[in-house]
C-alpha positions in Angstrom: 18.3 -84.1 41.1 19.2 -87.3 39.4 21.4 -90.1 40.8 24.6 -89.1 39.0 24.5 -85.6 40.6 24.3 -87.3 44.1 27.3 -89.5 43.3 29.3 -86.5 42.2 28.5 -84.7 45.4 29.5 -87.6 47.5 32.7 -88.0 45.5 33.5 -84.4 46.0 33.0 -84.6 49.8 35.1 -87.8 50.0 37.9 -86.1 48.0 37.9 -83.1 50.3 38.1 -85.4 53.3 41.0 -87.4 52.1 42.9 -84.4 50.7 42.3 -81.8 53.4 40.8 -83.0 56.6 42.5 -86.4 57.2 46.1 -85.2 56.7 45.6 -82.3 59.0 44.2 -84.6 61.7 47.3 -86.9 61.3 49.6 -83.8 61.7 47.8 -82.8 64.9 48.0 -86.3 66.3 51.7 -86.5 65.6 52.3 -83.0 67.2 50.3 -84.2 70.3 52.3 -87.4 70.6 55.7 -85.4 70.2 54.6 -83.0 72.9 53.6 -85.9 75.2 57.0 -87.6 74.8 59.0 -84.5 75.8 61.8 -85.4 78.3 64.6 -83.7 80.2 67.6 -83.3 77.9 65.7 -83.0 74.7 66.5 -80.1 72.4 63.4 -78.3 71.2 62.4 -75.3 69.1 59.3 -73.2 70.1 56.8 -71.8 67.7 58.5 -68.5 68.3 61.9 -69.8 67.2 63.5 -70.0 70.6 65.9 -73.1 70.7 66.8 -74.7 74.0 67.3 -77.8 76.0 64.6 -79.0 78.3 65.7 -79.0 82.0 62.2 -79.7 83.6 58.9 -81.1 82.5 55.7 -80.4 84.3 52.1 -81.5 83.5 51.3 -78.6 81.1 54.6 -76.7 80.9 58.3 -77.2 80.3 61.3 -75.2 81.4 64.0 -74.8 78.8 67.6 -73.5 79.0 68.8 -71.3 76.2 72.3 -70.4 75.0 75.6 -70.3 76.8 74.2 -67.8 79.5 71.9 -70.6 80.7 68.7 -68.5 80.9 65.8 -70.6 81.9 62.4 -69.9 80.4 59.1 -71.7 81.1 56.7 -72.5 78.1 53.4 -74.3 77.8 53.8 -77.6 75.9 51.7 -76.5 73.0 54.3 -73.8 72.3 56.8 -76.5 71.2 57.1 -76.7 67.5 59.7 -79.3 66.9 61.9 -81.7 68.8 65.6 -82.2 67.9 68.2 -80.1 66.3 67.2 -77.8 63.4 69.0 -76.8 60.3 68.7 -73.2 59.2 67.6 -72.2 55.7 71.2 -71.4 54.6 72.3 -74.8 55.6 74.5 -73.8 58.6 
């Protein structure tokens, strides 16, 4: 192997790191920060698509209230997908 081949391999590895690994780590860090900042009253969507308002926050779980019938459901924090109100695909 000559020197140019080693440089190409290093460049490919660096490109993979900056294009694939680094952005994924940033997304994971942002998701962890969002889940750590959950508070009572926040509206969230779970990874299963359930939308509700947080009514209790525990160490590893949250309790949300869903819909007008005020059903309360407990989820682990990692099941929270997004925080805030969501817009559906058809814009409604």
